[in-house]
N, C-alpha and C positions, 0 to 999 in steps of 0.2 A: 552441486552447490555445497553439499556437506564437505566434500573433499577440499573445495576451495577455501571454505571458512577455516577448516582445521589447519590447512597448510599456511594460510595467512597468520593464524594465531601462533603456530609453532615458530614461523619465521620471525614474527614480532618478538617472541620470547628469546629466540636465538640471538637476534641482533641486540636486545637489551642486555642479555647475559654477556655477550662479547664486549659491549661497550663498557659494562661495569667491571668485568673480569680483567680486561687488558690493563687499565691503570693499577688495578689492585695487584695484579701479578708483578708489574714493574716495581710497585711500592714494596712488595714482599721480598723481591730479589735484592733491592737496595737495603732493606732492613737486615737481611741475613748477612750481607757483606759488612755492613757496619757493625753487626753484632759480633761477627768473627774477628774483625779488627779490634774491637773493644776487649774481646776475650784474650786475644794475643797480647795486647798492651797491658792488660791487668796481670797476666802471667809474667811478662818480662819485667815489669816494675817490681813485682813481688820478689823475683830472683835477684834483680839489681840491688835492692835494699839488703838482701840477705848476704850477698857476696862482696859488698863494697868494702867492708873492713878487712877481709882477707886479701883482696886485691891491693888495697892501700899498703898493707903490711908485707906484701910480696909472698903471701902464702898460697897454697893450692886451695881454691875455693870449693865448697860442697854445695851442689845445686839441690835445694829442697824440692819435694814433689809440687808440681804446678797448681795443685788444688784437688778438687773431687775427682778421683780416678775414673768414675763412670762418665762424667761429663767431659773430661779432658783426656780421654784415653788416646786420642789421635794428636795431642798436643806435644811438641818436642821443644825443649828449652836447652840452649847451650851457651857456655861462657867463653868468650874469646879474649885473647890478649890484644894489645894495640897493634902488634905486628901480624895479627890474623891467625894465630894458632888456637886450636880448640883446647881449652884448659879443663873444662868439666861439662857434664851433660851430654846431650845428643845433638848431632848436627854433622855437617861435613867437616873434614879435618882442616881444610883451609877456608878462611873467610871469603865470602863472595863480595860483589860490589855493594850490596846493601849494607853489609857489616862494615866495610871500609868507609863508606859514606858516614855511617853513624860514628866511627871512630874519629872522624875529622872534627867532631864536636860543633859543627856548624848548624845542626838541627837537633831537636830533642828526640824525634821519632822518625824512622824511615821505614816505609812499607813498600812492598812490591812482590813480584813473583820470581821464584827461582825454580825452574823446571816444573815439576808438578806440585810445588808447594806454594802456599801463601805465607810470606815471611814478613816479620816485623822485627826491627833492631833498635835498641836504645843504648846510649852510652852510660858507662858507669863512671861517675865524676868524683874526684877528691878535690874539692875547692874548684878551681878552674881547669884542673889537670884530668885528662881522660886516662883512667887506669885499666879499662877493659870495655867490652861490648857484650850485651846479652841479646842472643838471638832466639825468638820464638817462632815456631813454624807449624803449619797445619796443612794437610793435604787438600788440594783443590777439590778432590772427589768428595770430601766431607761436606764442604759448602754446597757442592752440586747436589748431593743427596738430600740435604735439607730443603733446598729450593725445589727439587723435583717432587719431594713428598708434599710440600705445600701446594704446588701447582696441580699435583694429582688429586689432592683433596678438593681443590677448587673446581677441577674438571668433573669430579664425581657430583659435587653439589650443583654445578651447572646442568649436568645430565639429568639429575633428579628434578631440577626446576623445569627443564624442558619437557620431561615426561609428565610432570604434574600439569603443565600447561596443555599438553596433548590430551590428557584424560579429561580436564575441565572443558577443553574445547569440544570433545566429542559429546560430553554430556549436555553442555549448553546449546551446541549446534542442533542436537536432536530436539531439544525444547523450542529452538527457534525455527528449524526447518520444517518440523512436522506440521505446525499450523499452516505453513505456506503450502505444503504439499496437499493438505486437506482443502485449503482455499482453491488451489489449482484444480483439484478433483471437483469441487463444487462448481467452479467456472466451466469445466468441461461438461458437467451434467446440464448446466444452464445452456450451454451451446448446443447440446443434444435435444433441447426442448422441454426439459424438466424445470418448469417455472416454480415448482413447489420447493426447490432445493433451498436450504438454509445452511450457511457456513458456521461451523462450531466457533466458540469463543476461546481464545488462547491465554487471555490475561495479559496480553501485550498490547498496549493502547494503539499503536500504529497498525498492527495487523488486525486488531478488532475493528478499527475504524474502516479498513478496507473491506472486511467482512460485512459490516453493517451497510456500506455502500453497495456491495454486491447483492445483499439481501433486498435492499430497497429497489435496486435496478430489476432484479427478478420479479419482484412483486409488481412493479410498474409495467414491465413488459407483459407479464401474465394478464394483468388487467386490461392492458391495451389490446392484446390479442382476443381476449374474451369479449371485449366490447366490439371489436371489429367483427368477430364471428357473429355475435348477436345482431349487429348492424346489417351484415350481409344477409343473414336469414330474414330479418324484418324488411330489408329493402327489396328483396325479391318479391315479397308480397305486394309492395308498393307499386311494382311494375304491372301488376294485374289490372289496375284501374284503366289506364289508356288501352290496354290490350282488350279488356272487356268491351269498352266503348267501340273500338274498331270492329270487333267481331259482331256486335249488335248491329252496327251500321251495315256491314256486309250481309248479314243474314236478312236484314230488312230489305235491302236492294234485291236479294234473290227472291224474296216472297213477293215482291211487286215488280214483275218484269216490265210492265208498261211504264214505270217511273223513268225519269231522266237519269241515265247511267252517269252522266257528267256530274251530277249533284252527289251521287254516292261516291264517285272518285274523289271529288273535292273534300267531302267529309272524311274519307279515308286518309287522304294526305294530311288534313288538319289533325286527325287522331294520331298519325305517325309522327307529326311535329311535336304533339304533346308528349308522346312516348319518348322522343329524343330529348325533350326538355327535362322530363322526369329523370332520365338516366344522367344527364349533365348535372341536375340538381343533387342527386344522390352522391355522385363522384365528388362534387365540390364540397358537399357537407361532410363527407368522410375525410377530406384532407384539411379543411380549414380549421383554424383555431379562433377562439372567442376573441374578438378585438372590437375596436370602434366601428359601430354600424352607422350607415347612412339612414336617413329618414325613409321609412317605408312608403312606397307609392301605392296606397291602398286602392285607389280607383282603378289603376291598371290591373292590379292583382285580382280585383273582383270581376273585371271584364274577362280576364282569362278563365276565372272560375265559372262565369256565365257560359262561356263557349264549351267548357268541358262538361258542364252540367246538362246543356242542351243535347250534346252528343251522347251522354250516358243515360239521361232520363227520357229523352225524346222517344226512342224506340219502345219504351214501356208505357207511353201514354201519360207520363207524369210531367209535372212542371217545376220550374225553379224560380223562386222569388228572392231578390236581393234588395235589402232595405238599409237605408243609412239614417241614423239619428245622431247627427252632430258627433261623429267619432273624432277623438283627439289624435294628434300625430304621435308616432312612436318610431323608435330606432330598432330595427330588427332586420335579419337577413331575409330577403324576399324568397330565396329558395326554401328556406326552412318553413316560413309561413305558407307558402304555396303548397308544400308537401303536407303540412298539417291539415289545411283545408281540403286538399285532395283526398286524404284518408277519411275525413269526416264525410265528404260527399260520396265516396265509394261505399262507406258504411251505411249511409242512408239509402243509397240506390240498391244495396245488396240485401240488407236486413229490414229496411223500413218500408213504408207504404205512403201513397198519396204524394201531395206537394212537399217540396223541400224548401225551407225558408232560411235565408242567411241574413242575419241582422247584425250590423256593425254599429255599436253604440258607445256612449261615454259611461264608464263605470268608475267615476271619481278619479283616482290616480292611475287608471289603467284603460286600455282599449279593450273592449269586449266584443268578440265575434261569436254569435250564437248560430248553430246549425241544428235545425229542428225538422222533424218529418212527422207524419201522421201514423206512425207504426204503433204496435202494441205496447203496453206498459211493461218497462223493464223490471219493475219490482226491486227485489233485493239482489238482482244479478249484478256481478261486477263485470262491466263490459271490457275492462282492461286486462282481465285474466285470459291466459291462453288456454283454449280448449283443444280437444283432439282434432277438431275439424279445422282448426287454424284461426277461429274467431279471436279477435283481440290482438293478433300480431301487429296489424297495422296501427290500431289504437295505441298500443304500447310504444311503437316507434314514434308516433305523433307526439305522445306525451314526453318522450325523451328529447325530441327536437324543440318542443316548447320550453322545457326546462333549460335546455342549453342556451336559449335566448333570454333566459331570465323571467320566463312567463310560466303559466300553468294551463293544464288542459284537464277538465273535469266534467263529470256528468252533472249538470246543473238541475235537471228535472228528469225523472224517470217516465212521466206521462204528461204530454207526449215527449218522446225521447228527445232531449235537448243537450247538446254538448257545447260547452263554452270555453273558447280560447281567450285567455287573459294575457295581455302584453303591457309592460310598463309604459305609461304615457311619457312622451318627451318633455323635459323641463321647459317652462315657458321662456 
């Protein structure tokens, strides 16, 4: 990329220089041609004025110096008679076509080339009579050298401009490309799994905007992966509830060989169904985004909870009571509420004692579902904190699911232990 930017910059400078230098070179060439013609005409007019009296009197003319000897060292001036003989000065012995055309007195000035010389001829007049011709000549090489020197100087300036463009392009390309290279390196580290990478700021708004977007993307991906890892770790704990119920049912069937085996098989199949539903719920919750929810079918949900509770608490000789006190309708994902209540039921079965009571009631602007057991006083213990034994993992997941539905899960009373799930009531 560096080479491409430098090449394009130098190419742009070269094209600009050529487009500027071409008409300037043509103008300089025309200027030197016109200047040489003016110089010849000035020298010829000066000599014509000086020799006009001598030619009119029939005397031999004397040609004065054409001017500054340094400036006009290559300038030759000669005086010719009407018949084409060289009378004075420098030039060919016989007049050429340019001089003869000037002697015809049809034009005031005649210019042209004779051999390697640029020639200008003017007639010397006495009244309307031509008494002679003044010829001024300059080598074509003199004009060529002047034009070549000018073009050479222009070429040097063009080379200097292109060189300066190359140096500036290298300097600013480094400033432009280096942030892009650092941005590419940051993107590579992000692709390798380093979500803590942050791109440096270059002071160029467009590049900084890309860097900020990349930083935000890295932060979002890191948070998403962290949330998914935490969700996976916590969801694995959630699968223990139906597995525990299934194990207890099978152990109870083994301890009572005289019992009907078909009842144990049916209970095992029911527990396997609940396990499959739990897996489907967790997969659905891990993929779905918060959106418009349908009204929660609380009766059906509590019936499912009753079946799960009987399978989980029955082998322990414990009972489950479900009470309704005019609960208001609410909009929430059934999978999320089912998992929250499942966590609370599993927590009561594992850490609590006695009967478990589930009470659905009206809490003003919210639906409150209380899950209580007859276990010991929790005191100042934080049940949502994760302990080395894993206590609190499921409760923390349940609280996250409740908050995702716009609700809350809290320990409403430590004695007897009572957890309350609050969900916003549906508007009337």
